[in-house]
N, C-alpha and C positions, 0 to 999 in steps of 0.2 A: 091602142092596145088595152085590153082589159086587165084587171088584177089577176084573174086566173091565167091568162096568157103570159103575163109577165113572170109569174111563178113557174109556169111550165118551161119557159125559156131557161130559167136557172137550172132546172132539173136536166135539161139537155147538156149543160156544162158540168154535170155530175156534182152540182152544189146541193147540199142537204136542204130539205124543206125548211128546217128551222132557221138556217142562216139566210135563205132567200126571203123568208117572211120577215125576219129582223131587219134586213136591209130595206125591204119595201116599206115597212112601217116607219123606218127612219126617214126615208125619202118623202113619205107622206106627212111627216111631222107628227106622227101619232106615238102613243106610249108603246114601247118595244114589247110589252107583254100582251098587247091587244090583238092577239092572233084570231080570236073569235070574230072580231070586226071584219077581218079580211075574208073569212068564210061567208059572212053575211052579205058582203059587198063584192063578191068575186066577179060579178058581171059589170061593175063600174068601170068606166073608161078613165085611163090615166091621162093627165095633161101632158103636153109635150115636155114641159120643164121637169115634171115629176119623173117621167120615164127616162129622160136624159140623166138625171141625178141617179136614179136607180141603176141604170146601165153602167154609169161611171163607177159606182160603188161595187157593183158586181165584178167589173173588170179588175178593180184594185184588189178585191178579195181573191180572185183567181190568181193574182200575182203574189199571193201569200201575205198580204197585209193583214194584220190581226183584225178580227171583227170589232174588237173593242176600240181600236183606233178609228175605224170607219164610223162608228156610232158615237164615239166620245165617252162611253161609259162601260163599267163592268160591275157585276154583282159580286160581292165578297162578304161572306159571313153575315148575310142579312142587310148589308149596307150597299147603296148604289154609289160607286166612286167614279169621279171624272178622271179619265186617263187620256194621254196622247203620247206622241213619240218621245217625250222627255223621260218617260218612266216605263218599266216593264209592266206588262199586263198581269195583274194578280191572278194566280192559278188556284183552282179548287184544292190542289194538293197542299197549299200553304195554310189552309184552314186547319190542317192537322197540327201545325205549330201553335195556332191560337187555342184550339181546343185543349191541347196538352197543358198550356200555360194556365188555363182557367181552372184546372182541377188541382193545381198546386195549393198547398197550405201556406198562404202568405199573410203578412199583417194586413189588417183591414185597409189601411192607407199605405199600401206597399208602394215603394219607389221602383219604377220599371223603366228600362231603357231598350229601345228598338234600334238596332244598328243597321244602317242602310235601309231607311224606311221607304224609299221610292215614292209610290203614290200615297203612302200612309196607311195601307191596308191593314197591316198587323197592329200598329199602334192604335189606330182608330177603332178597330174591332175590340181590342182589349179595354179601351176606355169606355166604349159603348156598353160592354158587358159588366164592367166593374167601375162604376162612376167615381168611387172613392179612391181608386188608384191614382198615383201621381205618375203620369206617363211622359217620358221624354223621347223624342224621335230625332235621330240625326241622319245626315247623309252628306257625302262629299260633293254632291251635285246641287248647286243652288237652283238649277232648273227643277230638279226633282222636289226640292223643299218647297218651291212655289206651288207645285201641283198638290203636294200633301197639305200645305197650309190652306189652300183653296178648298180642299175636301173637308178639312176640319171646320172651317168657317161655315160651309154649306150645311154640314151635319150638326153644327152647334156642339162640337165636342172639344173640350179644353185640353189640348196637348201642347207641350213645350217643344219647340223645334230648335235644332242646333246644327250649324254648319261645321262639319268635322269629318276628317278622314279617320274612320274608326274611332279610336280613343284619343286622338291627338288633342282635342279641345275639351275632353271630359275630366271634370274635377271631382265629382261626387261618387258615392258608393250606392249600390242598388240591391234590392231584394230579388230582382229577376232581370236578366238580360236575355233578350230574344234577338235572333237574326236570321234572315233569309239572304245570305251573302251570295256573291257570284261563286259558282261551283262547277262550271263546265270547263273541260280541258281544252286547251288550244288544239285545233285540228279535229275537234269532235265532228263526226259526219252529220250531226243534227244542226250544226250552226247555220248552214245556208238557208234553212227553212225559218230561221229566227232573225234574218238579216234586217228586218224592219225595226227591231227593238235595239235599245242602246247596248252596244257590245261590252262597255265597261261594267255593266250590271250583270253580265252573263259569264264572262270568261275569267278564270283565275289560275293562270300558269299552266305548265305542261300536264299536270295531273288533276287540275281543277281544285286543288286544296290550298293554294297559297294564302287566300284570305282567311280560310278557316284556321290555318296554322297561326296566322297573325292574331286572330281573335282569341283563340284558346291560350296562347302564350301570354296575353296581357289582361285577360278578363278578371283573374282573381284579385288584381289590384283595385278593381272597381266593384267588387262584390262584398256584401256583408257576410259574416260567418253564417253558414247554413243556407245562403242564397243559391240560386240556380242559374245555369247557363243553358239555353235551349237553342239548337241550331238546326236549320233545314240543310239538306245536302242531297247529292245525287243518288240515283237508285242503287248504285253499287258501292257507295262510299261509307256505309255505316260502320263496318269494321275498322276502317282507317280513322274515322272521326272518333269512335270510342277509344281507340288507342291514343289519339292525341289528347283527349280529355283526361284519360288516366295518367298519361305522362306528365301532365301539369298539376297533378295532385287532386283532381276532382274525384269524388266518391259517388256512389249510387248511379254509376254510369249505365245508361240504358238507351235503347232505340225504340221508336214507335212507328207503326205502319200507317200508310195513308189509305185512302178509300180504295185503292187498287191492290192493297195487300203488300205494298213495297215499303221497306224500312226507309222512311222519308226524313225523319228527324231523330236527333240524338241529344241527350242531356247529361249534365253532370252537376253535382252539388258541391259548393265550396265547403271544405271541412269546418266543423264547429271548432271554436277556440277551446283548448283543453286547459 
């Protein structure tokens, strides 16, 4: 089978051209961005081993396994992160959280905490953009921390990692706390399509807000005066999250839209000491 025929086969299964090309490049052991090479070599014959691998990847993708798990990597905020079933796949929507953090007026050597770091996407992106910041990333999953630490080592970004269930092992205070916590409600109809990803990193109680309630109720004890708490949340949760922030005494409470125009993140500032 030629490269062109293999890509045509994927289209017969209603797979997008981009996904088919990415899987084929991975099966060929080539850079995942080298789509021009496929066009120049579309008449090349695939080896039996390469085709078998490509076909297996295609079938697993059709079974709703994330593309990033199949290739082992995901782009996020200009970084290439290694990912697998131990962590959620970083979404482009979460770049909204990073971008918002980067426009805050913080000390040059700000102390920053990333709650529930997963693959390390947010913490590493912040450290990459602000090398002088002191970034700590925590997670309740030791498996997730292993993935995040591996990404930090590969990218040569110095981030401190902490095994902790939210604030349970946190002693310090910070100028900024960011978090992309679980926020999907139990029984949400989208959950079956996410079954390949770790459930504990997705679901948070009957309304999806259990972890956000926990974080907002305890964050002020770990924030310096004037410091910020930034949270990612679900597409319809912004009003509830803003109310939670306000009820805990946060000021300057606002939400920010993602690339799709949806209120994806909300923030609050810890009051200054009078």
